[in-house]
PDB file of N, CA, C and O in Angstrom:
ATOM      1  N   MET A   1      57.727 -41.141 126.606  1.00  0.00           N
ATOM      2  CA  MET A   1      57.658 -41.650 125.159  1.00  0.00           C
ATOM      3  C   MET A   1      58.150 -40.408 124.441  1.00  0.00           C
ATOM      4  O   MET A   1      57.518 -39.352 124.469  1.00  0.00           O
ATOM      5  N   LYS A   2      59.481 -40.590 123.693  1.00  0.00           N
ATOM      6  CA  LYS A   2      59.636 -39.464 123.106  1.00  0.00           C
ATOM      7  C   LYS A   2      60.181 -39.846 121.913  1.00  0.00           C
ATOM      8  O   LYS A   2      61.143 -40.605 121.798  1.00  0.00           O
ATOM      9  N   VAL A   3      59.519 -39.281 120.943  1.00  0.00           N
ATOM     10  CA  VAL A   3      59.475 -39.575 119.796  1.00  0.00           C
ATOM     11  C   VAL A   3      59.800 -38.584 118.663  1.00  0.00           C
ATOM     12  O   VAL A   3      59.077 -37.590 118.594  1.00  0.00           O
ATOM     13  N   SER A   4      60.851 -38.734 117.712  1.00  0.00           N
ATOM     14  CA  SER A   4      61.265 -37.626 116.563  1.00  0.00           C
ATOM     15  C   SER A   4      61.037 -38.344 115.582  1.00  0.00           C
ATOM     16  O   SER A   4      60.585 -39.486 115.665  1.00  0.00           O
ATOM     17  N   ILE A   5      61.399 -37.602 114.251  1.00  0.00           N
ATOM     18  CA  ILE A   5      61.340 -38.156 113.370  1.00  0.00           C
ATOM     19  C   ILE A   5      62.707 -37.515 112.602  1.00  0.00           C
ATOM     20  O   ILE A   5      63.055 -36.344 112.752  1.00  0.00           O
ATOM     21  N   LYS A   6      63.576 -38.718 111.561  1.00  0.00           N
ATOM     22  CA  LYS A   6      64.571 -38.733 111.034  1.00  0.00           C
ATOM     23  C   LYS A   6      64.786 -37.984 109.862  1.00  0.00           C
ATOM     24  O   LYS A   6      65.918 -37.674 109.491  1.00  0.00           O
ATOM     25  N   ASP A   7      63.462 -37.588 109.087  1.00  0.00           N
ATOM     26  CA  ASP A   7      63.679 -36.907 107.982  1.00  0.00           C
ATOM     27  C   ASP A   7      62.012 -36.149 107.505  1.00  0.00           C
ATOM     28  O   ASP A   7      61.023 -36.786 107.142  1.00  0.00           O
ATOM     29  N   LEU A   8      62.071 -35.367 107.580  1.00  0.00           N
ATOM     30  CA  LEU A   8      60.401 -34.699 107.799  1.00  0.00           C
ATOM     31  C   LEU A   8      60.751 -33.876 106.355  1.00  0.00           C
ATOM     32  O   LEU A   8      61.893 -33.546 106.037  1.00  0.00           O
ATOM     33  N   ALA A   9      59.485 -33.601 105.513  1.00  0.00           N
ATOM     34  CA  ALA A   9      59.516 -32.684 104.574  1.00  0.00           C
ATOM     35  C   ALA A   9      57.912 -32.591 104.185  1.00  0.00           C
ATOM     36  O   ALA A   9      57.299 -33.583 103.790  1.00  0.00           O
ATOM     37  N   VAL A  10      57.384 -31.470 104.319  1.00  0.00           N
ATOM     38  CA  VAL A  10      55.608 -31.258 104.478  1.00  0.00           C
ATOM     39  C   VAL A  10      55.403 -31.187 103.164  1.00  0.00           C
ATOM     40  O   VAL A  10      56.085 -30.901 102.179  1.00  0.00           O
ATOM     41  N   ASN A  11      53.990 -31.608 103.438  1.00  0.00           N
ATOM     42  CA  ASN A  11      53.233 -31.651 102.493  1.00  0.00           C
ATOM     43  C   ASN A  11      53.600 -33.142 101.511  1.00  0.00           C
ATOM     44  O   ASN A  11      53.109 -33.159 100.382  1.00  0.00           O
ATOM     45  N   MET A  12      54.315 -34.166 101.883  1.00  0.00           N
ATOM     46  CA  MET A  12      54.859 -34.919 100.884  1.00  0.00           C
ATOM     47  C   MET A  12      54.079 -36.204 101.035  1.00  0.00           C
ATOM     48  O   MET A  12      53.773 -36.573 102.168  1.00  0.00           O
ATOM     49  N   ASP A  13      53.752 -36.878 100.022  1.00  0.00           N
ATOM     50  CA  ASP A  13      53.307 -37.940  99.658  1.00  0.00           C
ATOM     51  C   ASP A  13      54.454 -39.465 100.525  1.00  0.00           C
ATOM     52  O   ASP A  13      55.672 -39.302 100.595  1.00  0.00           O
ATOM     53  N   LEU A  14      54.080 -40.209 100.836  1.00  0.00           N
ATOM     54  CA  LEU A  14      54.765 -41.291 101.101  1.00  0.00           C
ATOM     55  C   LEU A  14      55.368 -42.189  99.966  1.00  0.00           C
ATOM     56  O   LEU A  14      54.659 -42.790  99.159  1.00  0.00           O
ATOM     57  N   GLY A  15      56.575 -42.223  99.973  1.00  0.00           N
ATOM     58  CA  GLY A  15      57.144 -42.854  99.010  1.00  0.00           C
ATOM     59  C   GLY A  15      57.595 -44.267  99.276  1.00  0.00           C
ATOM     60  O   GLY A  15      57.159 -44.749 100.321  1.00  0.00           O
ATOM     61  N   ASN A  16      58.289 -44.941  98.626  1.00  0.00           N
ATOM     62  CA  ASN A  16      58.509 -46.166  98.848  1.00  0.00           C
ATOM     63  C   ASN A  16      59.383 -46.759 100.586  1.00  0.00           C
ATOM     64  O   ASN A  16      59.381 -47.728 101.345  1.00  0.00           O
ATOM     65  N   ASN A  17      59.849 -45.765 100.480  1.00  0.00           N
ATOM     66  CA  ASN A  17      61.176 -45.648 101.722  1.00  0.00           C
ATOM     67  C   ASN A  17      60.486 -45.155 103.123  1.00  0.00           C
ATOM     68  O   ASN A  17      60.767 -45.765 104.155  1.00  0.00           O
ATOM     69  N   GLY A  18      59.544 -44.003 103.153  1.00  0.00           N
ATOM     70  CA  GLY A  18      58.489 -43.732 104.031  1.00  0.00           C
ATOM     71  C   GLY A  18      59.037 -42.693 104.903  1.00  0.00           C
ATOM     72  O   GLY A  18      59.746 -41.765 104.512  1.00  0.00           O
ATOM     73  N   VAL A  19      58.732 -42.867 105.896  1.00  0.00           N
ATOM     74  CA  VAL A  19      58.832 -42.073 106.801  1.00  0.00           C
ATOM     75  C   VAL A  19      59.324 -42.657 108.349  1.00  0.00           C
ATOM     76  O   VAL A  19      58.358 -43.066 108.993  1.00  0.00           O
ATOM     77  N   THR A  20      60.583 -42.767 109.033  1.00  0.00           N
ATOM     78  CA  THR A  20      60.808 -43.071 109.891  1.00  0.00           C
ATOM     79  C   THR A  20      61.083 -42.458 110.903  1.00  0.00           C
ATOM     80  O   THR A  20      61.899 -41.543 110.790  1.00  0.00           O
ATOM     81  N   PHE A  21      60.369 -42.812 112.525  1.00  0.00           N
ATOM     82  CA  PHE A  21      60.197 -42.427 113.238  1.00  0.00           C
ATOM     83  C   PHE A  21      60.955 -43.159 114.683  1.00  0.00           C
ATOM     84  O   PHE A  21      60.582 -44.280 115.028  1.00  0.00           O
ATOM     85  N   ASP A  22      62.393 -42.174 115.734  1.00  0.00           N
ATOM     86  CA  ASP A  22      62.648 -42.935 116.822  1.00  0.00           C
ATOM     87  C   ASP A  22      62.070 -42.726 117.906  1.00  0.00           C
ATOM     88  O   ASP A  22      61.531 -41.700 118.319  1.00  0.00           O
ATOM     89  N   VAL A  23      62.214 -43.945 118.474  1.00  0.00           N
ATOM     90  CA  VAL A  23      61.090 -44.105 119.932  1.00  0.00           C
ATOM     91  C   VAL A  23      62.020 -44.575 120.424  1.00  0.00           C
ATOM     92  O   VAL A  23      62.639 -45.571 120.049  1.00  0.00           O
ATOM     93  N   TYR A  24      62.362 -43.405 121.982  1.00  0.00           N
ATOM     94  CA  TYR A  24      62.684 -43.535 123.221  1.00  0.00           C
ATOM     95  C   TYR A  24      62.037 -43.924 124.438  1.00  0.00           C
ATOM     96  O   TYR A  24      60.814 -43.792 124.433  1.00  0.00           O
ATOM     97  N   ASP A  25      62.500 -44.316 125.351  1.00  0.00           N
ATOM     98  CA  ASP A  25      61.500 -44.716 126.707  1.00  0.00           C
ATOM     99  C   ASP A  25      61.954 -42.767 127.177  1.00  0.00           C
ATOM    100  O   ASP A  25      62.727 -41.940 126.694  1.00  0.00           O
ATOM    101  N   ASN A  26      60.806 -42.766 128.530  1.00  0.00           N
ATOM    102  CA  ASN A  26      61.022 -41.574 129.169  1.00  0.00           C
ATOM    103  C   ASN A  26      62.793 -41.326 130.082  1.00  0.00           C
ATOM    104  O   ASN A  26      63.189 -40.423 130.819  1.00  0.00           O
ATOM    105  N   GLU A  27      63.489 -42.634 129.557  1.00  0.00           N
ATOM    106  CA  GLU A  27      64.765 -42.165 130.429  1.00  0.00           C
ATOM    107  C   GLU A  27      65.466 -41.966 129.354  1.00  0.00           C
ATOM    108  O   GLU A  27      66.558 -41.464 129.623  1.00  0.00           O
ATOM    109  N   GLY A  28      65.245 -42.200 127.954  1.00  0.00           N
ATOM    110  CA  GLY A  28      66.209 -41.898 127.071  1.00  0.00           C
ATOM    111  C   GLY A  28      66.881 -43.433 126.068  1.00  0.00           C
ATOM    112  O   GLY A  28      67.675 -43.582 125.138  1.00  0.00           O
ATOM    113  N   LYS A  29      66.326 -44.011 126.614  1.00  0.00           N
ATOM    114  CA  LYS A  29      66.805 -45.422 125.917  1.00  0.00           C
ATOM    115  C   LYS A  29      66.273 -45.567 124.712  1.00  0.00           C
ATOM    116  O   LYS A  29      65.107 -45.187 124.607  1.00  0.00           O
ATOM    117  N   PHE A  30      66.922 -46.122 123.531  1.00  0.00           N
ATOM    118  CA  PHE A  30      66.369 -46.293 122.599  1.00  0.00           C
ATOM    119  C   PHE A  30      65.322 -47.181 122.580  1.00  0.00           C
ATOM    120  O   PHE A  30      65.789 -48.137 123.199  1.00  0.00           O
ATOM    121  N   LEU A  31      63.978 -47.530 122.198  1.00  0.00           N
ATOM    122  CA  LEU A  31      63.169 -48.908 121.632  1.00  0.00           C
ATOM    123  C   LEU A  31      63.810 -49.357 120.666  1.00  0.00           C
ATOM    124  O   LEU A  31      64.548 -50.332 120.525  1.00  0.00           O
ATOM    125  N   GLY A  32      63.227 -48.014 119.567  1.00  0.00           N
ATOM    126  CA  GLY A  32      63.387 -48.593 118.037  1.00  0.00           C
ATOM    127  C   GLY A  32      63.138 -47.704 117.044  1.00  0.00           C
ATOM    128  O   GLY A  32      63.446 -46.531 117.250  1.00  0.00           O
ATOM    129  N   ASP A  33      62.638 -48.016 115.997  1.00  0.00           N
ATOM    130  CA  ASP A  33      62.125 -47.428 114.846  1.00  0.00           C
ATOM    131  C   ASP A  33      61.011 -47.817 114.268  1.00  0.00           C
ATOM    132  O   ASP A  33      60.965 -49.010 113.968  1.00  0.00           O
ATOM    133  N   LEU A  34      59.724 -46.892 113.924  1.00  0.00           N
ATOM    134  CA  LEU A  34      58.427 -46.903 113.544  1.00  0.00           C
ATOM    135  C   LEU A  34      58.604 -46.100 112.362  1.00  0.00           C
ATOM    136  O   LEU A  34      58.666 -44.887 112.166  1.00  0.00           O
ATOM    137  N   ARG A  35      58.688 -47.412 111.424  1.00  0.00           N
ATOM    138  CA  ARG A  35      58.373 -46.746 109.562  1.00  0.00           C
ATOM    139  C   ARG A  35      56.948 -46.833 109.144  1.00  0.00           C
ATOM    140  O   ARG A  35      56.173 -47.773 109.318  1.00  0.00           O
ATOM    141  N   LEU A  36      56.758 -45.796 108.616  1.00  0.00           N
ATOM    142  CA  LEU A  36      55.191 -45.904 107.807  1.00  0.00           C
ATOM    143  C   LEU A  36      55.750 -45.669 106.188  1.00  0.00           C
ATOM    144  O   LEU A  36      56.486 -44.889 105.584  1.00  0.00           O
ATOM    145  N   GLY A  37      55.210 -46.432 106.008  1.00  0.00           N
ATOM    146  CA  GLY A  37      55.680 -46.460 104.356  1.00  0.00           C
ATOM    147  C   GLY A  37      54.403 -46.423 103.749  1.00  0.00           C
ATOM    148  O   GLY A  37      53.487 -46.235 104.550  1.00  0.00           O
ATOM    149  N   LYS A  38      53.894 -46.621 101.881  1.00  0.00           N
ATOM    150  CA  LYS A  38      53.049 -46.534 101.674  1.00  0.00           C
ATOM    151  C   LYS A  38      52.024 -47.317 101.783  1.00  0.00           C
ATOM    152  O   LYS A  38      50.850 -46.960 101.682  1.00  0.00           O
ATOM    153  N   GLY A  39      52.561 -48.816 102.071  1.00  0.00           N
ATOM    154  CA  GLY A  39      51.506 -50.049 102.045  1.00  0.00           C
ATOM    155  C   GLY A  39      51.810 -50.289 103.054  1.00  0.00           C
ATOM    156  O   GLY A  39      50.963 -51.109 103.409  1.00  0.00           O
ATOM    157  N   THR A  40      52.829 -50.072 104.261  1.00  0.00           N
ATOM    158  CA  THR A  40      52.825 -50.936 105.607  1.00  0.00           C
ATOM    159  C   THR A  40      53.585 -49.935 106.553  1.00  0.00           C
ATOM    160  O   THR A  40      54.255 -48.923 106.345  1.00  0.00           O
ATOM    161  N   VAL A  41      53.135 -50.760 107.890  1.00  0.00           N
ATOM    162  CA  VAL A  41      53.776 -49.940 109.081  1.00  0.00           C
ATOM    163  C   VAL A  41      54.704 -50.950 109.432  1.00  0.00           C
ATOM    164  O   VAL A  41      54.558 -52.168 109.334  1.00  0.00           O
ATOM    165  N   GLU A  42      55.617 -50.346 109.826  1.00  0.00           N
ATOM    166  CA  GLU A  42      56.997 -51.285 110.495  1.00  0.00           C
ATOM    167  C   GLU A  42      57.645 -51.183 111.767  1.00  0.00           C
ATOM    168  O   GLU A  42      58.487 -50.297 111.622  1.00  0.00           O
ATOM    169  N   TRP A  43      57.693 -51.596 112.871  1.00  0.00           N
ATOM    170  CA  TRP A  43      58.059 -51.721 113.616  1.00  0.00           C
ATOM    171  C   TRP A  43      59.716 -52.126 114.114  1.00  0.00           C
ATOM    172  O   TRP A  43      59.665 -53.351 114.009  1.00  0.00           O
ATOM    173  N   CYS A  44      60.431 -51.964 114.353  1.00  0.00           N
ATOM    174  CA  CYS A  44      62.199 -52.246 114.061  1.00  0.00           C
ATOM    175  C   CYS A  44      62.676 -52.187 115.776  1.00  0.00           C
ATOM    176  O   CYS A  44      63.329 -51.232 116.195  1.00  0.00           O
ATOM    177  N   LYS A  45      62.318 -53.163 116.541  1.00  0.00           N
ATOM    178  CA  LYS A  45      62.951 -53.225 118.031  1.00  0.00           C
ATOM    179  C   LYS A  45      64.300 -52.883 118.117  1.00  0.00           C
ATOM    180  O   LYS A  45      65.152 -53.684 117.732  1.00  0.00           O
ATOM    181  N   GLY A  46      64.587 -51.847 118.552  1.00  0.00           N
ATOM    182  CA  GLY A  46      66.299 -51.761 118.711  1.00  0.00           C
ATOM    183  C   GLY A  46      66.965 -51.485 117.586  1.00  0.00           C
ATOM    184  O   GLY A  46      66.374 -50.871 116.698  1.00  0.00           O
ATOM    185  N   LYS A  47      68.240 -51.865 117.422  1.00  0.00           N
ATOM    186  CA  LYS A  47      69.051 -51.891 116.083  1.00  0.00           C
ATOM    187  C   LYS A  47      69.034 -52.641 114.880  1.00  0.00           C
ATOM    188  O   LYS A  47      69.855 -52.863 113.989  1.00  0.00           O
ATOM    189  N   THR A  48      67.686 -53.017 115.148  1.00  0.00           N
ATOM    190  CA  THR A  48      67.190 -53.811 114.050  1.00  0.00           C
ATOM    191  C   THR A  48      66.874 -52.772 112.721  1.00  0.00           C
ATOM    192  O   THR A  48      66.433 -51.637 112.905  1.00  0.00           O
ATOM    193  N   GLN A  49      67.205 -53.405 111.151  1.00  0.00           N
ATOM    194  CA  GLN A  49      67.093 -51.997 109.925  1.00  0.00           C
ATOM    195  C   GLN A  49      66.155 -52.427 109.374  1.00  0.00           C
ATOM    196  O   GLN A  49      66.016 -53.623 109.120  1.00  0.00           O
ATOM    197  N   ALA A  50      65.361 -51.560 109.097  1.00  0.00           N
ATOM    198  CA  ALA A  50      64.410 -51.654 108.178  1.00  0.00           C
ATOM    199  C   ALA A  50      64.035 -52.719 107.427  1.00  0.00           C
ATOM    200  O   ALA A  50      64.903 -53.061 106.624  1.00  0.00           O
ATOM    201  N   GLY A  51      63.028 -53.368 107.412  1.00  0.00           N
ATOM    202  CA  GLY A  51      62.990 -54.401 106.461  1.00  0.00           C
ATOM    203  C   GLY A  51      63.242 -55.660 106.812  1.00  0.00           C
ATOM    204  O   GLY A  51      63.355 -56.651 106.090  1.00  0.00           O
ATOM    205  N   ASN A  52      63.337 -55.541 108.153  1.00  0.00           N
ATOM    206  CA  ASN A  52      63.915 -56.880 109.143  1.00  0.00           C
ATOM    207  C   ASN A  52      62.722 -56.757 110.691  1.00  0.00           C
ATOM    208  O   ASN A  52      62.647 -57.391 111.743  1.00  0.00           O
ATOM    209  N   GLY A  53      62.066 -55.779 110.183  1.00  0.00           N
ATOM    210  CA  GLY A  53      60.928 -55.674 111.226  1.00  0.00           C
ATOM    211  C   GLY A  53      59.927 -56.131 111.063  1.00  0.00           C
ATOM    212  O   GLY A  53      59.688 -56.490 109.910  1.00  0.00           O
ATOM    213  N   VAL A  54      58.728 -56.367 112.252  1.00  0.00           N
ATOM    214  CA  VAL A  54      57.303 -56.647 112.140  1.00  0.00           C
ATOM    215  C   VAL A  54      56.413 -55.336 111.308  1.00  0.00           C
ATOM    216  O   VAL A  54      56.174 -54.168 111.613  1.00  0.00           O
ATOM    217  N   LYS A  55      56.106 -56.129 110.212  1.00  0.00           N
ATOM    218  CA  LYS A  55      55.215 -55.185 109.423  1.00  0.00           C
ATOM    219  C   LYS A  55      54.163 -55.469 109.557  1.00  0.00           C
ATOM    220  O   LYS A  55      53.824 -56.460 110.205  1.00  0.00           O
ATOM    221  N   VAL A  56      53.167 -54.489 108.844  1.00  0.00           N
ATOM    222  CA  VAL A  56      51.712 -54.826 108.807  1.00  0.00           C
ATOM    223  C   VAL A  56      51.056 -53.627 107.842  1.00  0.00           C
ATOM    224  O   VAL A  56      51.483 -52.484 107.682  1.00  0.00           O
ATOM    225  N   LYS A  57      50.293 -54.037 107.459  1.00  0.00           N
ATOM    226  CA  LYS A  57      49.763 -53.259 106.335  1.00  0.00           C
ATOM    227  C   LYS A  57      48.797 -52.583 106.932  1.00  0.00           C
ATOM    228  O   LYS A  57      48.392 -53.006 108.015  1.00  0.00           O
ATOM    229  N   TRP A  58      48.175 -51.299 106.314  1.00  0.00           N
ATOM    230  CA  TRP A  58      47.481 -50.388 106.686  1.00  0.00           C
ATOM    231  C   TRP A  58      46.008 -50.825 107.365  1.00  0.00           C
ATOM    232  O   TRP A  58      45.520 -50.505 108.449  1.00  0.00           O
ATOM    233  N   THR A  59      45.556 -51.591 106.411  1.00  0.00           N
ATOM    234  CA  THR A  59      44.668 -52.209 106.656  1.00  0.00           C
ATOM    235  C   THR A  59      44.036 -52.938 107.941  1.00  0.00           C
ATOM    236  O   THR A  59      43.113 -52.770 108.738  1.00  0.00           O
ATOM    237  N   GLU A  60      45.019 -53.800 107.689  1.00  0.00           N
ATOM    238  CA  GLU A  60      45.051 -54.330 109.310  1.00  0.00           C
ATOM    239  C   GLU A  60      45.720 -53.251 110.650  1.00  0.00           C
ATOM    240  O   GLU A  60      45.859 -53.741 111.771  1.00  0.00           O
ATOM    241  N   LEU A  61      45.874 -52.646 110.541  1.00  0.00           N
ATOM    242  CA  LEU A  61      46.095 -51.730 111.472  1.00  0.00           C
ATOM    243  C   LEU A  61      45.056 -51.064 111.926  1.00  0.00           C
ATOM    244  O   LEU A  61      44.563 -51.212 113.044  1.00  0.00           O
ATOM    245  N   ILE A  62      44.570 -50.070 110.811  1.00  0.00           N
ATOM    246  CA  ILE A  62      42.906 -49.854 111.133  1.00  0.00           C
ATOM    247  C   ILE A  62      41.780 -50.512 111.528  1.00  0.00           C
ATOM    248  O   ILE A  62      40.906 -50.040 112.257  1.00  0.00           O
ATOM    249  N   ASN A  63      41.799 -51.531 111.079  1.00  0.00           N
ATOM    250  CA  ASN A  63      40.645 -52.634 112.132  1.00  0.00           C
ATOM    251  C   ASN A  63      41.211 -52.576 112.697  1.00  0.00           C
ATOM    252  O   ASN A  63      40.877 -51.518 113.231  1.00  0.00           O
ATOM    253  N   HIS A  64      42.609 -53.124 113.542  1.00  0.00           N
ATOM    254  CA  HIS A  64      43.010 -53.335 115.177  1.00  0.00           C
ATOM    255  C   HIS A  64      42.475 -52.377 115.581  1.00  0.00           C
ATOM    256  O   HIS A  64      41.543 -52.786 116.274  1.00  0.00           O
ATOM    257  N   PHE A  65      42.489 -51.136 115.577  1.00  0.00           N
ATOM    258  CA  PHE A  65      41.952 -49.345 116.123  1.00  0.00           C
ATOM    259  C   PHE A  65      40.757 -49.500 116.285  1.00  0.00           C
ATOM    260  O   PHE A  65      40.343 -49.199 117.404  1.00  0.00           O
ATOM    261  N   GLU A  66      39.976 -49.898 115.499  1.00  0.00           N
ATOM    262  CA  GLU A  66      38.617 -49.836 114.914  1.00  0.00           C
ATOM    263  C   GLU A  66      37.921 -50.917 115.827  1.00  0.00           C
ATOM    264  O   GLU A  66      36.720 -50.664 115.920  1.00  0.00           O
ATOM    265  N   GLU A  67      38.344 -52.189 116.622  1.00  0.00           N
ATOM    266  CA  GLU A  67      38.092 -53.210 116.726  1.00  0.00           C
ATOM    267  C   GLU A  67      38.419 -52.820 118.136  1.00  0.00           C
ATOM    268  O   GLU A  67      38.302 -53.862 118.781  1.00  0.00           O
ATOM    269  N   ASP A  68      38.732 -51.950 118.857  1.00  0.00           N
ATOM    270  CA  ASP A  68      39.596 -51.466 120.179  1.00  0.00           C
ATOM    271  C   ASP A  68      38.624 -50.572 120.478  1.00  0.00           C
ATOM    272  O   ASP A  68      38.009 -50.688 121.537  1.00  0.00           O
ATOM    273  N   LYS A  69      38.387 -49.698 119.717  1.00  0.00           N
ATOM    274  CA  LYS A  69      37.108 -48.556 119.591  1.00  0.00           C
ATOM    275  C   LYS A  69      35.779 -49.323 119.787  1.00  0.00           C
ATOM    276  O   LYS A  69      34.922 -48.950 120.587  1.00  0.00           O
ATOM    277  N   ALA A  70      35.723 -49.863 119.402  1.00  0.00           N
ATOM    278  CA  ALA A  70      33.780 -50.858 119.461  1.00  0.00           C
ATOM    279  C   ALA A  70      33.718 -51.052 121.125  1.00  0.00           C
ATOM    280  O   ALA A  70      34.648 -51.170 121.923  1.00  0.00           O
ATOM    281  N   PRO A  71      32.461 -51.042 121.316  1.00  0.00           N
ATOM    282  CA  PRO A  71      32.108 -51.354 122.503  1.00  0.00           C
ATOM    283  C   PRO A  71      32.118 -52.668 122.116  1.00  0.00           C
ATOM    284  O   PRO A  71      32.108 -53.260 121.037  1.00  0.00           O
ATOM    285  N   LYS A  72      32.151 -53.146 123.942  1.00  0.00           N
ATOM    286  CA  LYS A  72      32.222 -54.573 123.925  1.00  0.00           C
ATOM    287  C   LYS A  72      30.796 -55.242 123.955  1.00  0.00           C
ATOM    288  O   LYS A  72      29.988 -54.467 124.466  1.00  0.00           O
ATOM    289  N   LYS A  73      30.293 -56.310 123.609  1.00  0.00           N
ATOM    290  CA  LYS A  73      28.650 -56.612 124.267  1.00  0.00           C
ATOM    291  C   LYS A  73      29.210 -57.724 124.892  1.00  0.00           C
ATOM    292  O   LYS A  73      30.211 -58.427 124.755  1.00  0.00           O
ATOM    293  N   PRO A  74      27.856 -57.629 125.912  1.00  0.00           N
ATOM    294  CA  PRO A  74      28.009 -58.305 127.243  1.00  0.00           C
ATOM    295  C   PRO A  74      27.503 -59.575 126.401  1.00  0.00           C
ATOM    296  O   PRO A  74      26.804 -59.588 125.388  1.00  0.00           O
ATOM    297  N   ALA A  75      28.259 -61.004 127.370  1.00  0.00           N
ATOM    298  CA  ALA A  75      28.149 -62.237 126.948  1.00  0.00           C
ATOM    299  C   ALA A  75      26.917 -63.056 127.227  1.00  0.00           C
ATOM    300  O   ALA A  75      26.829 -63.460 128.386  1.00  0.00           O
ATOM    301  N   LYS A  76      26.003 -63.365 126.446  1.00  0.00           N
ATOM    302  CA  LYS A  76      24.397 -63.817 126.917  1.00  0.00           C
ATOM    303  C   LYS A  76      25.065 -64.842 127.492  1.00  0.00           C
ATOM    304  O   LYS A  76      26.128 -65.422 127.274  1.00  0.00           O
ATOM    305  N   LYS A  77      23.683 -64.977 128.730  1.00  0.00           N
ATOM    306  CA  LYS A  77      23.660 -66.045 129.334  1.00  0.00           C
ATOM    307  C   LYS A  77      23.131 -67.140 129.041  1.00  0.00           C
ATOM    308  O   LYS A  77      22.005 -66.940 128.585  1.00  0.00           O
ATOM    309  N   ALA A  78      23.570 -68.900 129.107  1.00  0.00           N
ATOM    310  CA  ALA A  78      22.733 -69.713 128.798  1.00  0.00           C
ATOM    311  C   ALA A  78      21.275 -70.010 129.327  1.00  0.00           C
ATOM    312  O   ALA A  78      21.344 -69.866 130.547  1.00  0.00           O
ATOM    313  N   PRO A  79      20.288 -70.277 129.056  1.00  0.00           N
ATOM    314  CA  PRO A  79      19.127 -70.109 129.402  1.00  0.00           C
ATOM    315  C   PRO A  79      19.037 -71.545 130.943  1.00  0.00           C
ATOM    316  O   PRO A  79      20.026 -72.263 131.086  1.00  0.00           O
ATOM    317  N   LYS A  80      18.323 -71.657 131.491  1.00  0.00           N
ATOM    318  CA  LYS A  80      18.756 -72.412 132.897  1.00  0.00           C
ATOM    319  C   LYS A  80      17.643 -73.317 132.303  1.00  0.00           C
ATOM    320  O   LYS A  80      16.685 -72.776 131.750  1.00  0.00           O
ATOM    321  N   LYS A  81      17.718 -74.623 132.389  1.00  0.00           N
ATOM    322  CA  LYS A  81      17.687 -76.268 132.070  1.00  0.00           C
ATOM    323  C   LYS A  81      16.408 -76.264 133.162  1.00  0.00           C
ATOM    324  O   LYS A  81      16.391 -75.541 134.158  1.00  0.00           O
ATOM    325  N   LYS A  82      15.478 -77.083 132.840  1.00  0.00           N
ATOM    326  CA  LYS A  82      14.557 -76.979 133.634  1.00  0.00           C
ATOM    327  C   LYS A  82      14.926 -78.794 134.237  1.00  0.00           C
ATOM    328  O   LYS A  82      15.532 -79.641 133.581  1.00  0.00           O
ATOM    329  N   PRO A  83      14.479 -78.928 135.311  1.00  0.00           N
ATOM    330  CA  PRO A  83      14.757 -80.521 135.630  1.00  0.00           C
ATOM    331  C   PRO A  83      14.069 -81.513 135.243  1.00  0.00           C
ATOM    332  O   PRO A  83      12.855 -81.341 135.137  1.00  0.00           O
ATOM    333  N   VAL A  84      14.613 -82.748 134.944  1.00  0.00           N
ATOM    334  CA  VAL A  84      14.332 -84.120 134.346  1.00  0.00           C
ATOM    335  C   VAL A  84      13.494 -84.824 135.270  1.00  0.00           C
ATOM    336  O   VAL A  84      13.878 -85.475 136.241  1.00  0.00           O
ATOM    337  N   PRO A  85      12.153 -84.613 134.831  1.00  0.00           N
ATOM    338  CA  PRO A  85      11.498 -85.523 136.249  1.00  0.00           C
ATOM    339  C   PRO A  85      11.699 -87.162 136.402  1.00  0.00           C
ATOM    340  O   PRO A  85      11.241 -87.751 137.381  1.00  0.00           O
TER     341      PRO A  85
END
């Protein structure tokens, strides 16, 4: 993947417009834009304009990553039933 920043200012707080990353595959094909804003993260597939993409709140995104990081507990087996006489 190739990811580049459209506009970068060092040591800045994200404003309402946020920061947008161009995302390309390994062959150089444009995949879309990833916009990081104050309240949301937005994926705009292809030529979709900002505001029309898939938006996720920061808390939802963090929860998603934390859930994937947590070790999976093995399912408990039900106890064997005793035969009825």
